[in-house]
N, C-alpha and C positions, 0 to 999 in steps of 0.2 A: 911248471915255469910257462910250458907250452899253453896251456889251457888259459893262465892268467894274462899271457899277451894276447890270445884272441879275444878274451871279453873285452880286454881295453881296446881293441881294433873295432868291436862290434859297431859302434857309431859310424865310423869310416866304410868298413866292410859290408855291414849288415849283416854278416853271418858269421859262424864260427868256422875260421880258416884255420882247419886243422888236418894233418896228412891223417887218410885212412888206409890201413892195412888191405893192401891188393888181392890179399887172399880171402877175406871174408866175404860172404855171399849177403849182398846189402837188404835183401827181400828178407831172408831169412833174420836177421838182425833187428831188422825192424819190426818184424812179426813177433819176435821174442818180447823186444823192448814194452812195444804195445801192451802185450799181455801181463808182462810184469809189473808196469806201472798204472794200469787199466786207463789207456789212452783210446781215445776217439779220434779217427783221422777223418776230418771233413775237406772235401775237395771240389772246387769249382770245375765246371765242365770245361773251361779254358786252360786246363791244366794239362802237362805233357801225357799222352797215354799210359806210360808206365805208373804216373802217380795216380791218375784216375783208377787203374786196375788195383791198385793196393789200398785204396781208400776205404773207409766203412760206409761211406755216403757221398754220392757224387749227385751235385744239383744247382740250379741256379740260386740268385742270391736270396729269394724269398724262402726256398725249400731249405737252404742252408740255415738261416735264420731261425727258420722253426725247429730246425734238428739239432741245432745249439741251444735253444730255449727247453729242449725235452731231454737231453743227454744225461743219463747218470754216472757218465765216467768221471774218474779224478781229474783226467788233464785233457785239454782239447788241442789238437794239433792242427792248424788250420793251413791246408794247401790251397792259398789262394792270394789276394793282396791284403795291404794292411788295415784298410776299412773294414774289412770282413772280419777278421780275427780281431779287431777292436769291439766291433757288434758284438762277437761273441762273448767278450770281457765284459761288456756292459749287462749282458742278461745273463753272466755267470760269475758275480765278483769273487765268490768263495774257491773257483777252480782256475789252476793255472793255465793259461792260453799261450801257445807257442806258435809261431810264425817263422818256417825255416830262413827267411831273409826278409829283414826288417825293412830293405830297400825295395820290396815288390810294392810299389805304390799304385797310384791311380791318377791318370790324367785328368780326368773328370772331376774326382774328388779334389784334385789339387787346384782346378779352376775356381774354387770358391774358398778364398782365405777369409779368416774369421772376421777381421776388421772390416774389410770392404763389404762384407754381406751385412754386417751391423749396419753398416752406413745406408747400405741399401734396403734394408727392412726400415728404417726409421723413416725414409722417403716414401714408403707407402704404409701409413699408419690405417689401422682397423683392418689391414689384409692378414688373413689366415695363411701359415706358411706349410706349404706340402714340399718336403724333400724326398729326392731319390735317395735310396738306401747308400748309392755310391758317393756318400758325405763322410767328412770326418765327424767326430765326436763334438768337436765344438760347432759344427753347423746343426747336428741333431738336437743340441742344447738348445737352439734357436728356432727349433722346429715345433708344430702342431702335431703334426703326423707325418711319418715316413710312408714311402711306399716304394714298389718296385716295378719293374717291367710287366711282371706278372699280375698284378692288382691293382695298378695304377687308375685304369677306367672306374674299377668298383670304388677306391679311394675317393676320387673327384666325384664320382656320383652320391657319396654318403654326405656330402657337404650341400646346404642349401645353395640354392643356386642365385640369390641375392648376396651371398658371401664373397667379396674380393678375395682372389687367392694369388700369392706368389709361389711359383713353382720353380725349384732349384735342384740341382745347377744345370741339368740338360736343356740345352733352347730345342734340340730336334725332338726329344720326347715329349717335350712341352707343347710345341707347335702341334705334334701329332694329336695331344690328348685334346688340345684347344679345337682343332678339327673335328675330332671324335665326339666330342661332348657338347659343342656349341658353348664353349666359354671362352673367356677374354682373360686366361690367367697371366699377370704379369711375368715374364721370363728373365731369369739370371742367364747369363750370358756365357755358359759353359759348354762343352762337347768331349765326348770320347774319341782321342786322336786315332783309335784303331776304326771306329764306324764312320770318322769323316773321311776316310781315304778311299772309299769305294769307288771306282770308276764306272758311272753310267753307260759310257762310250765302249768300254772295255765288255761290260755286261751284255749289252745288246749284240756285240759280237758274238760271243759264246752262245745267246740266244738264237743267233742265225745258224750256228754250228750243231745246237740241240734245239729245235725248234719246238719239241715236245715237252723241254723242261719248263718247271714251275720257278718262279723266281719270288725266294722268300727272304725277308730281311727283318733285322731287327730295329725296333723305333728308334734307336739311338743314331741312325743313319741319316743321311741328309735328307731333304724332302725330294731332290730330283731323284733319288735311289727308290724312295718309297711309292714315289709316283708310278714307276714301272713294275712295283712288285705285286705278284699273284695272292700273297699272304704276308701280313706284318705279324711279328708277335715275338713275345719273350724268349729267352734261349730254350726253356722248356717247351713253350709252344710250338717254337720251329721244330725241334725233337720230334713233338706229338704229330705235328702235321705232316712231317715226312713219313712216319710210320703208318699214318692211317689214311694218306691221300692215295689215290690209282695212279698217280703219274708214275713215269719211270726213271725221272731225273728231276734233278732240283738244283739250282744255281743259287748258292747260300751265302746271304750277306750278312755275316756277323764273324767273330773270332774264329778261326780255323780249329781251335781245340774240340768245338763240338762236334765234328765230323768223326772221331773217334766213337762216340758213343752212338752218333747215327748209323756208325758202318756196323755196330754190334746189334743193333735194335731193329736195322733196316738193311739186310745185307745183300737183298736183290736189287736195291735202288743204285742208280748212278750219282753220285754226289760230286758236286764242281763246285770249289771256293770261288766265289767272287772275288775278282782281282781287284788289288789297289790301284791308285792312281800311280805310283811309281814301281818299278819291277826290281828293287833293292831287296827283295826278300829272297830267302832258300827255296820256298815252297810256292811262288807266285801266287801267294794268298796273305789275307790279313791276320797278323799274330800280334798280341799285346806282349811287348818286351818284358814288363811287369810281371803279368803271369808268368813267363817263362823263366823268371830267376829261380824260381824252387827247381829242386832236384833232388833225386833219391839220396845222394849223399848229403845234403843239407837237411833233409828230414831225418837221417840217420843220426847224425850230429845232435841235432836239437832234440831228440827224444834221448840220446845218451846223457847230454850233458842239462837238459832242460833248459835250454836257452836258443834262441833269443824269445823272451817273454816278452807280450805287450800288456802294458799297464794302462788303467784309466784312472785319474784322479777322482775318488768317491764323490765330491761335490757334483763335479762335471757328469759323470757316471748316472747318477740319480736323474739329473735334467735330461740327459739324452736317452734314458731308458722310458720316459712317459711317451713321447712319440712313436717309439718302436713298439711298444704296448698296445698302442692304441692301432697300429697297423696290423700285429697278429691277431688282435681281437676280431678286427675285420676281415681276417682272411681264414 
């Protein structure tokens, strides 16, 4: 009865709300179940450290999509947000894809509802649609080619310059790409609530305290933040910059989860999270509340009961697969 009630509550709760024996070792049990069921655990850099540490693969959106496309596991557990697990299912229709919490959404993906985007697309006939991977399957199905922040410039450069483009859903990334490529893409008015929140004034105060620090930023950040950055790049790009640059300190304008991997790979560097506009976070840094919905407890329950499972209707999946495959071929 307990599991039946938990399944009934899934749409509202988002996860299996079942008590766990306090005497079990969660990591041992997760490792046992993943081996027993041939599960690959994929985790985004924005997950909490303990989840990153147990994952088979940790990466940004592009690397995770590539990993999902190549896996020979029977089951995929995606420690990330819904659009990521959905993308994994689109690429692996015959595999079971688990998301520890169905309510791990994405403010950027949710800024582009299908009906409104369809209307927007109709107002711009003859435009090719390039959509950021941070979108729902519905939007991918209306897209010609998907991109990530890692490969966006390469994707745009592959399109003839006389071809008009709609770029969705991130207006900040789109504006940055327009500036970098000299294009004049039509931009959907969407944004990531985390990357919108960085405070230029607070970053500059930190720069006074650490004058030797490099300011590095994800291109989903506002233009005012990008204008003061020494380096702009994807999550993996920021990680690589910290590892290879000679600067002793870095002020990092992206979701704070990346600091865990940065500390592991550049232990001698001073890493300072860029502060948000408001101070109501526990770490005085920018954290995605959706990414942080995943926990070891939820992963354990998902593996044990093989729920919650992410499904994509087959006709929609086939349409959404085409622009993803185009991206992977170019990447």
